[in-house]
C-alpha positions as CSV (number, residue, x, y, z in Angstrom):
1,M,7.1,-10.1,-24.0
2,G,7.8,-13.3,-23.0
3,Y,6.7,-15.5,-20.0
4,W,8.5,-16.9,-16.8
5,D,6.1,-19.6,-16.3
6,P,3.4,-19.8,-19.3
7,R,1.3,-22.5,-17.7
8,I,0.8,-20.5,-14.7
9,E,0.5,-17.5,-16.2
10,E,-1.9,-18.3,-18.9
11,M,-4.0,-20.8,-17.0
12,P,-7.5,-20.6,-17.6
13,K,-9.5,-18.4,-14.9
14,A,-11.9,-21.4,-14.1
15,E,-8.5,-23.9,-13.4
16,L,-7.0,-20.9,-11.8
17,E,-9.7,-20.2,-9.1
18,K,-9.4,-24.0,-8.5
19,I,-6.3,-23.6,-7.3
20,Q,-7.1,-20.7,-5.3
21,Y,-9.7,-22.4,-3.2
22,R,-7.6,-25.1,-2.6
23,L,-4.8,-22.8,-1.2
24,L,-7.3,-20.9,0.7
25,K,-8.8,-23.5,2.2
26,T,-5.5,-25.2,3.3
27,L,-4.4,-21.9,4.7
28,V,-7.6,-21.4,6.7
29,Y,-6.9,-25.0,8.4
30,R,-3.8,-24.2,9.1
31,L,-4.4,-20.8,10.9
32,Y,-7.6,-22.0,12.6
33,S,-5.3,-24.8,14.0
34,F,-2.2,-23.4,14.9
35,S,-2.4,-19.7,15.2
36,D,-4.2,-18.3,18.6
37,F,-4.4,-15.0,17.2
38,Y,-6.6,-16.4,13.8
39,H,-8.3,-18.7,15.6
40,A,-9.7,-16.5,18.1
41,R,-10.4,-14.0,15.3
42,M,-12.4,-16.7,13.5
43,K,-14.3,-17.7,16.6
44,E,-15.1,-14.2,17.4
45,A,-16.5,-13.8,13.7
46,K,-18.2,-17.0,14.1
47,V,-16.9,-18.6,11.1
48,H,-15.1,-22.1,11.0
49,P,-13.1,-23.6,8.0
50,D,-15.6,-25.9,7.1
51,D,-18.1,-22.8,6.1
52,I,-15.3,-22.1,3.4
53,K,-17.1,-24.1,0.7
54,T,-16.1,-21.9,-2.1
55,L,-13.7,-19.2,-3.1
56,A,-16.5,-16.6,-2.8
57,D,-16.8,-17.6,1.1
58,I,-13.7,-15.7,1.6
59,R,-15.9,-12.9,2.5
60,L,-17.2,-14.6,5.7
61,L,-13.5,-14.7,7.0
62,P,-12.5,-11.5,9.1
63,F,-10.0,-8.7,8.0
64,M,-6.3,-8.2,9.9
65,Y,-5.3,-4.6,10.2
66,K,-2.1,-3.1,10.7
67,S,-2.7,-2.4,14.4
68,D,-2.8,-6.3,14.9
69,L,0.7,-6.1,13.9
70,R,1.6,-3.2,16.4
71,D,-0.1,-4.9,19.0
72,N,1.5,-8.4,18.6
73,Y,5.1,-7.0,18.1
74,P,7.5,-8.2,17.2
75,D,6.8,-11.8,16.7
76,K,3.3,-12.9,18.2
77,L,1.8,-13.5,14.9
78,F,4.5,-15.7,13.3
79,C,3.3,-19.2,12.5
80,A,6.7,-20.3,11.8
81,P,9.6,-21.3,14.4
82,Q,12.2,-19.0,14.8
83,S,14.6,-22.2,13.4
84,D,12.8,-21.8,10.1
85,L,13.4,-18.3,9.5
86,V,16.0,-17.0,7.3
87,R,15.5,-13.4,7.2
88,Y,13.7,-10.3,8.9
89,H,12.8,-7.5,7.7
90,V,11.5,-4.4,9.4
91,S,9.5,-1.4,8.6
92,S,8.1,1.6,10.4
93,G,5.0,1.8,12.2
94,T,2.3,4.2,13.1
95,T,3.3,4.9,16.7
96,G,6.8,3.8,17.0
97,K,6.6,0.1,17.0
98,P,7.8,-1.3,13.8
99,T,6.3,-3.6,11.2
100,V,8.2,-7.1,11.5
101,V,7.8,-9.7,9.1
102,G,9.7,-12.9,9.3
103,Y,10.7,-15.1,6.0
104,T,11.3,-18.8,5.6
105,Q,13.1,-19.9,2.8
106,K,10.0,-21.0,0.9
107,D,8.5,-17.3,1.4
108,L,11.9,-16.0,-0.1
109,D,11.1,-18.2,-3.1
110,L,7.9,-17.5,-3.5
111,W,8.4,-13.7,-3.6
112,T,11.3,-14.6,-6.0
113,T,9.3,-16.4,-8.1
114,S,6.7,-13.4,-8.2
115,L,9.5,-10.8,-9.2
116,A,10.8,-13.3,-11.9
117,R,7.2,-13.1,-13.5
118,G,6.9,-9.6,-13.5
119,L,10.0,-8.4,-14.5
120,T,9.9,-11.0,-17.3
121,S,6.8,-9.7,-18.4
122,C,8.1,-6.1,-18.7
123,G,10.9,-7.8,-21.1
124,I,14.0,-8.0,-18.7
125,G,15.9,-11.2,-18.8
126,K,19.0,-12.6,-19.2
127,G,21.7,-10.2,-20.7
128,D,20.0,-7.2,-19.2
129,V,22.2,-5.5,-16.2
130,I,19.6,-4.2,-13.7
131,Q,20.8,-1.2,-11.1
132,V,19.1,-1.7,-7.9
133,S,18.5,1.5,-6.6
134,Y,16.4,0.6,-3.9
135,G,17.5,0.8,-0.2
136,Y,19.2,-2.6,1.4
137,G,18.8,-3.5,4.6
138,L,15.7,-3.5,7.1
139,F,13.6,-2.6,4.1
140,T,12.1,-4.8,1.5
141,G,12.9,-3.2,-1.6
142,G,16.2,-3.9,-2.7
143,L,17.0,-7.3,-1.7
144,G,13.4,-8.0,-3.0
145,L,14.3,-6.7,-6.5
146,H,18.0,-8.2,-6.4
147,Y,17.0,-11.9,-5.6
148,G,14.2,-11.6,-8.5
149,A,16.8,-9.9,-10.7
150,E,19.2,-12.8,-10.2
151,R,16.5,-15.5,-10.7
152,I,15.7,-14.4,-14.2
153,G,19.3,-14.5,-15.0
154,A,20.2,-10.8,-15.2
155,T,23.3,-8.9,-13.8
156,V,22.8,-7.2,-10.9
157,L,24.4,-4.0,-9.9
158,P,23.4,-3.4,-6.5
159,T,23.8,0.3,-6.1
160,S,21.2,0.9,-3.2
161,V,20.4,4.3,-2.5
162,G,22.6,7.7,-2.5
163,N,25.7,8.6,-4.1
164,T,24.1,9.7,-7.5
165,E,27.0,10.8,-9.6
166,R,28.9,7.7,-8.9
167,Q,25.6,5.6,-9.7
168,I,25.6,7.5,-13.1
169,E,29.0,6.7,-14.0
170,L,28.7,3.4,-12.9
171,M,25.4,3.2,-15.2
172,Q,27.6,4.2,-17.8
173,D,30.7,2.1,-17.4
174,L,28.8,-1.3,-16.6
175,K,26.2,-0.4,-19.4
176,A,23.1,-0.7,-17.0
177,T,20.1,-1.3,-19.1
178,A,16.9,-1.4,-16.4
179,I,17.1,0.3,-12.9
180,A,14.6,-0.1,-10.2
181,C,14.0,2.8,-8.0
182,T,11.7,5.1,-6.8
183,P,9.8,7.5,-9.4
184,S,11.6,10.4,-7.6
185,Y,14.8,9.0,-7.2
186,L,15.2,8.4,-11.0
187,I,14.3,11.6,-12.1
188,H,16.8,13.1,-9.5
189,I,19.3,10.7,-11.4
190,G,18.2,12.2,-14.7
191,E,18.6,15.8,-13.2
192,A,21.9,14.5,-12.1
193,A,22.9,13.5,-15.1
194,E,22.1,16.6,-16.8
195,R,24.2,18.6,-14.5
196,M,27.1,16.0,-15.3
197,G,26.8,16.9,-18.7
198,V,25.3,13.4,-19.7
199,S,22.5,12.0,-21.4
200,I,20.6,9.1,-20.0
201,Q,19.0,8.8,-23.3
202,K,22.0,8.9,-25.4
203,D,24.9,8.3,-23.2
204,T,23.8,5.1,-21.5
205,L,22.0,1.8,-22.3
206,L,19.1,2.5,-20.1
207,R,15.8,1.8,-21.3
208,S,13.6,0.4,-18.6
209,A,12.6,1.5,-15.0
210,I,10.6,-0.8,-12.6
211,I,9.5,2.1,-10.3
212,G,7.4,2.4,-7.0
213,A,7.2,2.7,-3.3
214,E,5.5,6.3,-3.7
215,P,2.9,7.8,-5.6
216,W,3.3,8.6,-9.3
217,S,1.3,9.5,-12.3
218,E,0.7,8.9,-15.9
219,T,2.0,12.1,-16.7
220,M,5.2,11.3,-14.7
221,R,5.5,8.3,-16.7
222,T,5.8,10.3,-20.1
223,R,7.8,12.9,-18.4
224,I,10.4,10.0,-17.8
225,Y,10.3,8.8,-21.3
226,E,10.2,11.7,-22.7
227,T,13.6,13.0,-20.8
228,M,15.2,9.9,-20.3
229,G,14.1,7.5,-23.0
230,V,13.1,4.9,-20.4
231,R,9.9,3.3,-20.0
232,A,8.8,3.4,-16.7
233,Y,6.9,0.5,-15.4
234,D,4.8,0.4,-12.1
235,I,5.5,-2.1,-9.1
236,Y,3.4,-2.7,-5.9
237,G,4.0,-4.3,-3.1
238,T,4.0,-3.5,1.2
239,S,6.4,-4.7,3.7
240,E,3.6,-7.0,5.1
241,I,2.9,-8.9,2.2
242,S,6.7,-9.3,1.3
243,G,7.4,-6.0,-0.2
244,P,7.8,-5.1,-4.0
245,M,6.1,-8.2,-5.6
246,F,3.7,-7.4,-8.3
247,S,4.3,-5.3,-11.3
248,E,3.0,-4.2,-14.8
249,C,3.6,-6.0,-18.1
250,S,4.5,-4.9,-21.3
251,E,1.6,-3.8,-22.1
252,Q,1.2,-1.3,-18.9
253,K,-2.6,-1.6,-18.6
254,G,-2.3,-2.4,-14.6
255,I,-0.8,-4.3,-12.1
256,H,-0.6,-8.2,-12.4
257,I,-1.8,-9.9,-8.9
258,W,-0.6,-13.4,-9.3
259,G,-3.5,-15.4,-8.4
260,D,-1.7,-18.5,-7.2
261,I,0.3,-16.4,-4.7
262,A,-2.6,-13.7,-3.6
263,I,-6.4,-13.0,-3.8
264,P,-7.2,-9.2,-4.1
265,E,-10.7,-7.9,-3.1
266,I,-11.8,-4.4,-3.4
267,I,-14.1,-3.1,-0.4
268,D,-16.1,-0.3,0.4
269,P,-13.7,1.5,3.2
270,K,-16.6,2.4,5.7
271,T,-18.8,-0.5,5.5
272,G,-16.3,-3.3,4.6
273,E,-18.4,-4.4,2.3
274,P,-17.2,-6.2,-1.0
275,L,-17.2,-4.2,-4.3
276,P,-17.3,-5.8,-8.0
277,P,-14.6,-4.9,-10.4
278,G,-14.3,-1.6,-11.9
279,E,-15.4,0.2,-8.4
280,H,-12.8,2.2,-6.5
281,G,-12.3,1.0,-3.1
282,E,-9.7,-0.5,-0.4
283,L,-7.4,-2.8,-1.5
284,V,-7.8,-5.9,1.0
285,M,-5.0,-8.9,0.3
286,T,-4.8,-12.8,1.3
287,V,-1.5,-13.9,0.6
288,L,-2.3,-17.5,0.0
289,Q,1.3,-19.9,0.8
290,K,3.1,-17.6,2.9
291,E,4.7,-19.8,6.2
292,A,6.3,-17.0,8.5
293,L,3.6,-14.3,8.5
294,P,0.4,-15.6,6.8
295,M,-2.2,-12.9,5.8
296,I,-5.7,-13.4,5.7
297,R,-7.8,-10.2,4.0
298,Y,-5.7,-7.8,5.1
299,R,-6.7,-4.2,4.7
300,I,-3.7,-2.6,3.2
301,G,-5.1,0.9,3.0
302,D,-4.4,1.6,-0.5
303,L,-7.2,3.0,-3.3
304,T,-7.7,1.3,-6.3
305,Q,-10.1,-1.1,-8.4
306,I,-9.6,-4.4,-9.8
307,L,-9.5,-4.5,-13.7
308,D,-11.9,-7.6,-15.1
309,E,-11.4,-7.3,-18.6
310,P,-8.5,-9.7,-20.0
311,C,-5.5,-8.2,-20.5
312,P,-3.8,-8.2,-24.3
313,C,-0.1,-9.6,-22.8
314,G,-2.7,-12.9,-22.6
315,R,-1.7,-13.2,-18.9
316,T,-4.9,-14.4,-17.1
317,H,-4.2,-13.4,-13.5
318,P,-6.4,-10.4,-11.9
319,R,-4.9,-6.9,-12.3
320,I,-5.1,-3.7,-10.1
321,Q,-5.4,-0.2,-11.3
322,R,-2.4,2.3,-10.1
323,I,-2.7,3.1,-6.7
324,S,-5.1,6.3,-6.2
325,G,-4.3,7.5,-2.8
326,R,-5.0,6.2,1.0
327,V,-7.7,5.8,3.2
328,D,-5.9,6.9,6.3
329,D,-3.3,9.7,6.6
330,M,-0.1,7.7,5.5
331,L,2.4,9.8,3.9
332,I,5.1,8.3,1.6
333,I,8.4,10.4,1.7
334,R,11.2,9.2,-0.3
335,G,9.7,5.2,-0.4
336,I,9.4,5.5,3.5
337,N,5.9,5.2,4.8
338,V,5.5,8.1,7.5
339,F,2.4,8.7,9.3
340,P,1.8,11.6,11.5
341,S,0.5,9.6,14.6
342,A,4.4,8.1,14.7
343,V,5.5,12.1,14.2
344,E,3.0,12.6,17.4
345,H,4.4,9.7,19.7
346,A,7.7,11.1,18.9
347,I,7.8,14.6,19.9
348,L,5.7,13.6,23.0
349,G,8.3,12.2,24.6
350,I,10.6,15.9,24.4
351,P,9.6,17.6,27.4
352,E,11.1,20.7,25.6
353,L,8.2,20.6,23.1
354,S,3.9,21.2,24.0
355,G,3.2,18.3,21.8
356,H,1.2,20.8,19.1
357,F,3.0,20.0,15.5
358,M,2.3,20.5,11.7
359,I,3.6,18.6,8.7
360,E,4.6,20.5,5.4
361,V,5.7,18.2,2.5
362,D,6.8,19.5,-1.0
363,R,9.0,18.6,-3.9
364,K,12.1,20.1,-4.1
365,G,13.6,19.4,-7.6
366,S,12.7,15.6,-7.9
367,L,12.9,14.5,-4.2
368,D,10.4,14.7,-1.7
369,D,11.4,17.6,1.7
370,M,9.7,17.2,4.6
371,L,9.1,19.9,7.1
372,V,8.0,19.1,10.7
373,R,6.9,22.5,12.8
374,V,7.1,22.0,16.2
375,E,5.8,24.0,19.5
376,M,8.1,24.4,21.9
377,A,7.0,24.3,25.8
378,P,6.9,27.8,27.5
379,E,9.4,26.7,30.0
380,A,11.9,25.8,27.7
381,L,12.1,29.1,25.6
382,S,15.6,30.3,25.5
383,D,17.2,33.5,24.4
384,K,20.5,31.5,24.0
385,I,20.8,30.6,20.4
386,N,23.0,27.3,21.2
387,D,20.0,26.0,23.5
388,L,17.7,26.4,20.6
389,I,20.0,24.6,18.3
390,N,20.4,21.7,20.9
391,I,16.8,21.7,21.1
392,K,16.3,21.5,17.2
393,R,18.8,18.8,16.8
394,K,17.6,16.7,19.6
395,V,14.2,16.8,17.7
396,E,15.4,16.1,14.3
397,H,17.5,13.0,15.9
398,T,14.2,11.9,17.6
399,L,12.3,12.0,14.4
400,K,14.6,10.4,12.4
401,N,15.2,7.6,14.5
402,A,11.2,7.0,15.0
403,L,10.7,7.3,11.0
404,N,13.6,6.3,9.2
405,V,13.6,9.4,7.0
406,A,15.7,12.5,7.9
407,V,13.2,15.5,8.3
408,Q,13.5,19.4,8.6
409,V,12.3,21.0,11.9
410,D,11.2,24.5,13.0
411,L,11.1,25.6,16.3
412,S,7.7,27.3,16.6
413,E,6.7,29.5,19.5
414,P,4.3,28.8,22.5
415,G,0.4,29.1,21.1
416,S,1.5,29.9,17.6
417,L,0.6,26.6,15.5
418,P,-3.0,25.8,15.0
419,R,-5.7,24.2,17.2
420,F,-8.4,22.0,15.8
421,E,-12.3,21.6,17.1
422,G,-12.6,18.4,15.1
423,K,-10.4,16.2,13.4
424,A,-6.9,17.8,13.4
425,K,-5.4,18.7,10.0
426,R,-1.9,18.4,10.9
427,V,-0.7,17.8,7.0
428,I,-0.1,20.1,4.4
429,D,1.2,18.1,1.0
430,R,2.1,20.5,-1.6
431,R,3.2,17.9,-3.7
432,V,2.2,17.5,-7.7
433,F,2.6,13.3,-8.6
């Protein structure tokens, strides 16, 4: 497969590391000088920009956490004035506070360039029709892939999520050759097509899929190819670092992290100490050129490893293995991050409930299904069916607003849900990826 920018993508490792060091040094000086948050954090860690003498000295810098974004909501961490911002994206937060990310035009250009490299490495380019079936709006998926696809000269079909039969019709009529969506939605499309009497493999031109935003496995990749004739490529990103940003190449041997854009590290999640290539640990990212919301050593919470051996495609940038899990208890439901703590925060504000709850996650067909069992407060019990229906609707509405995803609610009697002496185990996840 071809390259978007071979001069950068095939750059010798030593030359790439020189660029990384220069960008890191510039970033550290800028944040130490102009960000109250980073200045205070670095002083607390007793580190000064002058202490960063080599690329390895990045480990002297303090970590940044998801809680920092929540505690500085909405824009106290921004390092660009509002007049320089051209877009916001917002994702759900752990306790009801969303994560707000601002973008300058340079930030968007960098994001688009990263995706242009990735899509090209998957063999997608001018002449392809890409159906973007990630959500458009406050979340980053749809617009990110949209601009990346346009940058490489492909034709974009911005279908977003839902209205699946219409999506299949458009896939046929407009001759889509690639799709970007969650893996579960791609399988759902395949099942819906079968019910319509349409074979994705025989009746469409779809041959590539850029999928991510939720866990998936090699088994699922094989299933997608065998049932649909579509090669599935893994894509990775988080809303904090700019949404879907890094992808596999045609070799499908790990996700390329463009070294001139970000520096990945793997640390021991318990000690915070760096781990060598090949060892599993928590992914930490430093985004080198972001203007609006820079990130130094951001602890993402995803578990993976750095692959040190060269990729057969010839690209020299670092790669990470498929994400194998999470450090925390975050769930991913239909591409949306859901924290049990956000469920707790939402239901504690409902006087008809006791505050005890359980979350049950399953997969019905190809789509995730989340049930929240909530325990009623004794004083809210009623023998009137309409009262219970109204409470259930109230809880469903509250949770949907808090989590940005619809869930089912089951009202349980007072005292019926489990109590825990140690760490509460409130999640039962029956999905198999």
